[in-house]
N, C-alpha and C positions, 0 to 999 in steps of 0.2 A: 592692112589694118592701120598702120601708122599714118597713112596719107589722109584718112578720113577726118573731116572737120565738122564740129557741131554748127548748126545753122545759127547765125547771130540773132535771128528773130524767133528762135524756138522759145516759147513761153512756158513750156512744161519742165519742171524740175524732177529729178529722180533721186529721192533720198535713199539712204542705206538700206532701210527695210524692204523697199521695192526691189533694189538691186539684188538683195539676198534671194528673193523669190525668183527673179529672172535668172540668176546664176544657177539655182537648183534646177530650173526648167531646162536650161541649156545643157547642164551636166547630164540630165536624164534623157533628153530628146534631141539635142543638137539645136542648131539654128534652123528652124523649119520654115522661116519666111525671110525672103531676101530683104536687105536694107536698101531703101531707095536713096540714090545720091544724084546730085547735079553733075554736070560735065566736069566741074573742077573738084569733085569728091566731097562737096559739102552735103551733109546728111539732110535729107528731106523727110524721111520716115524711118523710124527705128533708132532714135537717140538712146533710149533706155537699153535696148539690146546691145548696141555698140558699146555702151559704158560697161555693161555686164561682161561682154566678151573681153574687153580690156582688163577688167578686174580678174578674170580667169586666166589672163596671160596668153590669150589666143593670138597667133600671128596673122591668120587670115580668116575672113568671114565672107559668106556669099553676099553679093551686092547686085542691084539692078541699076545700071548707070543710064540716066535719062539725058536726052539732048536739050538740057535747060540750064540757063543761068540761075544761080540761087535766088536772085532778086526778081526773076520773071514772075508775073502774076500767076502763071500756071504752077510754078514751083511753090509759091506761097499758098495757093489753093490746096495743093497736095499736102503741104505741111499742116494746114488747119484741118483739112478733111481727115487725115490720118489720126489726128488728136481727138476730133470731135464726133465723127459719124457714129462711132461705137456707143457714144452716150445716148443716142436716140433709141437704142434697143430696149425692149420691154423685158424685164427680168421676172421670172417666177421665183420669188424668194424662198418659198417653201421647198420647191424642187431643188434649188441651190443648196439650202441648208441640209436637206436629206443627203444629197450627193457628197457634200463636204464632210458630214458626219461619217458616211461610209468610207470615204478616203482616209479620214483620221483613224478609223478603227482597223483598217487593213494595211495601209502603207507604212512601212517601218520609218519613213522619213516624216510621217505625219502630214500636216497641211503645208509645209514649206514647198513653194513652187506653185501654189494656187492663188496667192495674193491674200490669203486669210491665215489667221492663227486661231488657237483655241478660244481666246478671249473675244476676238471679233466674231467667231461663230456663235458663241454664247449670246452675244448682243443681238446678232441676227435672229437667232431662235426666239429670243425674248420678245422681239417686236413683230415677228411674223407668225408665231404659232398661237392657237387659241388658248384662252385661260384654262380650259378643261384639260389641256396637255401641260402647260407651263404657267405656273402662278406667279413666280418671281424669279429673280436672277439666280438664286440658289438652285432652283429646279432647272433653269436653263444650263447652268454650269454642270450639274449632274447629268443632264441629257447629253451634253457634249463629252463629258468624261473628265472635266477638271476636278481636282481634289476639292473637298469641301473646305470652307474657310470660315473663321469666326468674324462676324461683323465688327467693324471698328466702333468702340464705345468711348465716350468721354471719360477721362480719369480725373480724380481729385488729387491735387498735389499739396503737400504740407512741407514747409521749411522747418527743419529741426536744428537748433543752435546747440553746439556742444563746446565744452570748455577745454577739452584736451583730446589727444588721440586715444587715450585709454577709455574715456567716456564714449568716444565714437565706436571703438571696437566692441565695447560692452553693449551699446545700442544695436549694432549690427547682429550680434549674437542673440540679443533679445528678440528681434523680429525674425530670426531664423534664416538670415542670409547665409547661404552655404559657400558662396564664392565671392570674395572681395579682396581688394588690395588697398594699399595706402592711398591710391588715386581714385578709389570708388567714390562717386559723388551722389549716387541715388540707388534706391532699391525698392522692389515691389513688396507690398503687404496686402494680403497674405503672400508668402514666398511663392514664386513661380519657377519651375524648372528652366524654362527658356526666359531667363531674367533679362528684360530689356532695360532695366534701370531707369525708369522714367517717373516713378510715382512719388518718391521722397528725395529731396535735395538737402545736403548737409552744408552748414556753415561752420567752419572751424574757428572758434573764438580764442584759441590758445595763443594767437599772435596779436600783437598790437593792441 
């Protein structure tokens, strides 16, 4: 594993979210496809899998060593083909969304290891299913199983100037703020149990 080298001309990057899916797949199924390498151990196909295996601390992984230099046109063609040929496949998005939903409902690990998460599946359902089944994103989220959420709405903010800390405390009590400290800068009105302190901002006029 330690001798493997990424190809200097590999143009695909492998962010953390992809590596998490690859790691889960490897934990569940092992490395089920050999990594193709050049004669000097430069990776030609399987960069993401190699990174995931390293992340998992694996000492050895199965490889297919080809009698090619990494700069050989045949090696570059393999590198490009491994990255691009799968993009030519035609995907039945409805069948995919049905399968992912089934996986999410049955597998204790959810969608980790498929390349999708619940939010991505909700978006897929939103764009692939007819309006008779899913009208908006709320329905798509419910179809996937995401918890319902309140849409973000614009808030009105008002600055309240106070002459002293006593006036400040009296005002907070007046608007029904249940939890506040000397550092509290804002409060919702009407009071909300999950107070995110965004609607009213105080200016203390007791100084200067």
